[in-house]
C-alpha positions in Angstrom: 26.8 7.8 -0.3 26.3 5.1 -2.8 25.5 5.2 -6.5 24.7 2.6 -9.1 24.8 -1.1 -8.2 26.7 -2.9 -5.4 29.8 -3.2 -7.6 30.0 0.5 -8.0 29.9 1.6 -4.4 31.7 4.9 -3.5 33.2 6.0 -0.3 30.4 6.6 2.3 29.6 10.3 2.7 26.8 12.6 3.7 25.5 14.2 0.5 21.7 14.8 1.2 20.4 17.9 -0.7 18.7 19.2 2.5 20.4 20.1 5.8 21.0 17.0 7.9 21.6 17.6 11.6 22.2 15.5 14.7 19.0 13.6 15.5 19.7 14.0 19.3 20.5 17.7 19.7 20.1 19.0 16.1 23.7 20.2 16.1 25.9 20.3 13.0 27.3 17.0 11.7 30.9 16.9 10.6 32.3 13.9 8.7 35.5 12.4 10.1 37.0 9.6 8.0 34.0 7.2 7.7 32.0 8.5 10.6 29.8 11.5 11.4 30.3 13.5 14.5 28.0 16.1 16.1 29.9 19.3 16.7 27.6 20.0 19.7 27.0 16.8 21.6 30.0 14.9 20.1 27.8 11.9 19.4 29.2 9.7 16.6 27.2 8.1 13.8 28.4 5.6 11.3 27.2 4.2 7.9 25.3 1.1 7.1 25.3 -0.3 3.6 27.0 2.9 2.6 24.2 5.1 3.9 24.4 7.5 6.9 23.0 5.6 9.9 21.4 8.3 12.1 19.0 5.9 13.9 18.3 6.8 17.5 15.8 4.8 19.5 16.1 1.4 17.8 15.7 -0.1 14.4 12.6 -1.7 13.0 13.6 -5.3 12.5 11.5 -6.2 9.5 12.1 -9.5 7.7 14.7 -9.5 4.8 13.4 -11.5 1.9 14.3 -10.7 -1.8 10.9 -11.8 -3.2 9.1 -9.8 -0.6 11.3 -6.8 -1.3 10.7 -7.0 -5.0 7.0 -7.1 -4.4 7.3 -4.0 -2.2 9.1 -2.2 -4.9 6.3 -3.0 -7.4 3.6 -2.1 -4.9 5.4 1.2 -3.9 5.7 2.1 -7.6 2.0 1.5 -8.1 0.8 3.6 -5.1 3.2 6.4 -5.8 2.2 6.7 -9.4 -1.6 6.2 -8.9 -2.1 7.9 -5.5 0.7 9.9 -4.0 1.6 11.8 -7.2 -2.0 12.7 -8.2 -2.7 13.8 -4.6 0.4 15.9 -4.3 -0.4 17.6 -7.7 -3.8 18.5 -6.2 -2.4 19.7 -2.9 0.4 21.7 -4.6 -0.8 22.5 -8.1 2.3 24.7 -8.8 5.5 23.6 -7.1 8.0 26.1 -8.2 10.5 26.2 -6.8 10.5 22.4 -6.1 8.6 21.6 -3.0 10.6 19.7 -0.4 8.8 16.4 0.6 9.8 13.9 3.3 8.8 10.3 3.0 8.8 8.8 6.5 9.3 5.0 6.4 10.3 5.1 2.7 11.1 1.4 2.7 12.7 0.5 -0.7 13.0 4.2 -1.6 11.1 3.8 -4.9 8.7 6.7 -3.9 11.6 9.1 -3.6 12.8 8.3 -7.1 9.4 8.8 -8.6 8.7 12.1 -6.8 12.0 13.5 -7.9 11.3 12.5 -11.5 8.1 14.6 -11.3 9.9 17.7 -10.0 9.5 17.3 -6.3 12.5 17.7 -4.0 12.0 14.4 -2.1 14.0 12.8 0.7 13.3 9.5 2.4 14.1 8.0 5.8 13.7 4.5 7.1 14.9 2.5 10.1 14.3 -1.0 8.8 16.3 -3.3 6.6 15.4 -2.1 3.2 18.6 0.0 2.8 20.1 -3.2 1.3 18.3 -2.3 -1.9 18.8 1.4 -1.9 21.8 1.1 -4.2 19.3 0.3 -6.9 17.7 3.7 -6.6 18.5 6.6 -9.0 18.7 9.1 -6.1 20.6 7.3 -3.3 21.9 10.5 -1.8 18.3 11.4 -0.8 17.9 8.3 1.5 18.9 8.2 5.1 18.7 5.6 7.9 16.8 7.4 10.7 14.0 6.8 13.2 10.8 8.9 12.7 10.8 9.7 16.4 14.2 11.4 16.1 14.3 13.1 12.6 17.7 14.4 11.6 16.4 17.6 10.1 16.2 21.2 11.3 12.9 22.8 12.2 10.7 23.9 9.3 12.7 22.1 6.6 9.9 20.5 4.5 6.8 21.7 2.7 5.1 18.3 3.2 5.6 14.9 4.7 3.8 11.5 4.2 3.9 7.9 5.4 2.1 4.7 4.5 1.2 2.4 7.3 3.9 3.6 9.6 2.1 4.6 12.8 0.6 1.2 13.6 4.2 -0.2 13.7 5.4 2.5 16.2 5.1 1.6 19.8 4.9 -2.2 19.2 7.0 -5.1 20.4 9.4 -5.8 17.5 7.7 -6.5 14.2 4.5 -7.6 15.9 0.9 -6.4 16.4 1.3 -6.1 20.2 1.6 -2.5 21.5 3.9 -1.6 24.3 2.7 0.3 27.5 4.1 3.5 26.1 2.8 3.2 22.5 0.8 6.4 22.9 3.9 8.4 23.8 5.9 6.9 20.9 3.2 7.7 18.3 2.8 11.3 19.7 6.6 11.7 19.4 6.5 10.7 15.8 3.6 13.0 15.1 5.5 15.8 16.9 8.7 15.3 14.9 6.8 15.2 11.6 5.1 18.5 12.6 8.4 20.1 13.8 10.2 19.6 10.5 7.3 21.0 8.6 7.1 24.6 7.5 4.1 26.7 8.7 1.2 26.0 6.4 2.7 22.6 5.4 0.8 19.4 4.9 1.2 15.8 6.3 -0.6 12.8 4.8 -0.8 9.5 6.7 -2.4 6.2 5.8 -3.1 2.9 7.4 -5.8 0.3 7.9 -8.9 1.6 9.8 -9.1 0.6 13.4 -13.0 0.7 13.2 -13.2 -1.8 10.3 -14.0 -5.3 11.7 -11.2 -7.0 9.7 -7.6 -6.2 9.1 -7.1 -7.3 5.5 -3.6 -5.8 5.2 -1.7 -7.6 8.0 -1.0 -11.1 9.0 -1.8 -12.8 5.7 0.4 -15.3 3.9 1.5 -14.3 0.4 -1.0 -16.5 -1.4 -3.8 -16.3 1.2 -7.0 -14.1 0.9 -8.1 -14.9 4.5 -8.5 -11.6 6.4 -7.9 -11.3 10.2 -10.9 -10.4 12.4 -10.2 -7.1 14.2 -11.6 -5.8 17.5 -11.9 -2.0 17.2 -10.7 -1.7 20.8 -7.3 -3.1 19.9 -4.9 -0.1 19.8 -2.5 -1.6 17.2 -4.4 0.2 14.3 -5.6 3.8 14.3 -8.8 5.6 13.3 -9.3 9.0 11.8 -10.1 10.3 15.2 -6.8 8.8 16.6 -4.8 10.6 14.0 -6.7 13.9 14.6 -6.1 13.7 18.3 -2.4 12.9 17.9 -1.6 15.7 15.4 -3.6 18.2 17.3 -1.5 17.4 20.4 1.5 17.8 18.1 0.4 21.3 17.1 -1.5 20.9 13.8 -4.7 22.6 13.1 -6.8 20.1 11.1 -7.0 16.4 10.1 -9.5 15.2 7.5 -10.1 11.8 5.9 -9.3 11.7 2.1 -10.5 9.7 -0.9 -8.8 6.3 -1.0 -9.5 5.2 -4.6 -6.2 4.4 -6.4 -4.2 3.8 -3.2 -4.2 0.0 -3.6 -3.6 -1.5 -7.0 -4.3 -5.0 -5.7 -1.3 -6.1 -7.8 -1.0 -9.6 -6.4 -4.7 -10.5 -6.1 -5.3 -9.5 -9.7 -3.0 -12.3 -10.9 -5.7 -14.9 -10.2 -9.4 -15.1 -10.9 -10.1 -15.9 -7.2 -8.1 -12.9 -6.0 -9.7 -10.6 -8.5 -13.2 -11.6 -7.5 -12.5 -11.4 -3.8 -11.0 -8.0 -4.2 -14.1 -6.6 -6.0 -16.0 -5.7 -2.8 -13.0 -3.8 -1.4 -12.4 -1.9 -4.6 -16.1 -1.0 -4.7 -15.9 0.4 -1.1 -12.8 2.4 -2.1 -14.7 3.8 -5.0 -17.8 4.5 -2.9 -16.2 6.4 0.0 -14.1 8.4 -2.4 -17.1 10.2 -3.8 -17.3 13.8 -2.4 -20.9 13.4 -1.3 -20.0 10.3 0.8 -17.0 11.7 2.6 -18.5 11.0 6.0 -18.1 7.3 5.2 -14.3 7.6 4.8 -13.6 7.2 8.5 -16.5 4.9 9.3 -16.5 1.1 10.0 -17.4 0.6 6.3 -14.0 1.6 5.1 -11.0 -0.7 5.6 -8.3 1.8 4.7 -7.9 5.5 5.7 -5.9 8.3 4.4 -5.7 11.5 6.5 -4.6 15.0 5.5 -3.2 17.0 8.3 -2.3 20.7 8.1 0.1 22.8 10.2 -1.1 26.3 10.9 0.8 29.3 9.6 1.6 30.6 13.0 2.8 27.3 14.6 
């Protein structure tokens, strides 16, 4: 695994603090020279950018751009500090011994660093191109290249799992908004894998734009543009609360409920200009409104552009 910056790379090795298994058959992985071999199915896995590459089923070919990546690091820092951490402290008010949390689609890996700094035992996986910046992280041994549909972990490994806007990008053609004919099966496979690696009684939190909202204000915009894309609710690219509830019930979970969204988006870029600040006021007001306990029914309604859903796995699953 890697530590420090690019000039301080060590020999690639598998050093994740949780048990990592073959993503195909879940057999034991054995390191041979600079590769990993499954003792059961004999499948070989290599390393990319010094990190274990356990991707099965294809990579997510997201664009590589340093300015965009720096912005993502800033944005991920903001959402982790102002939303994920407060939420997790509420869900797990006492996490002793440290709770094991999986970040699915961790991107730049910033969230894993921040969770670990707060006492959580966090691990992140991603199948995109953000591993090029993982050497910047303080906990690189906790980052793995893997596809969420084939998680390289044993059953009942984690107390919790979460992902931000991952499901809409599963079952699509490349890095596009066009779903494939088998998008439903792909998304169910991801939900099933997240459920499988969760301990009984564990919790999953997912988030993404709301399919029922008439505009998608989070995809397809240029960096300096505030023009949102009209969205037809019948388009299956995005998901609704009901979509997540159906998926995770099929995967074996017992409940799925919409959560408050205030604090999720810091509107970092839009706040840098007066125009952006003013245009963002209506959205911030909606987030504040639907986050009130008495208005929880509005959280999954067409009024709310962004949804966060808490899913629970029953104790006997």
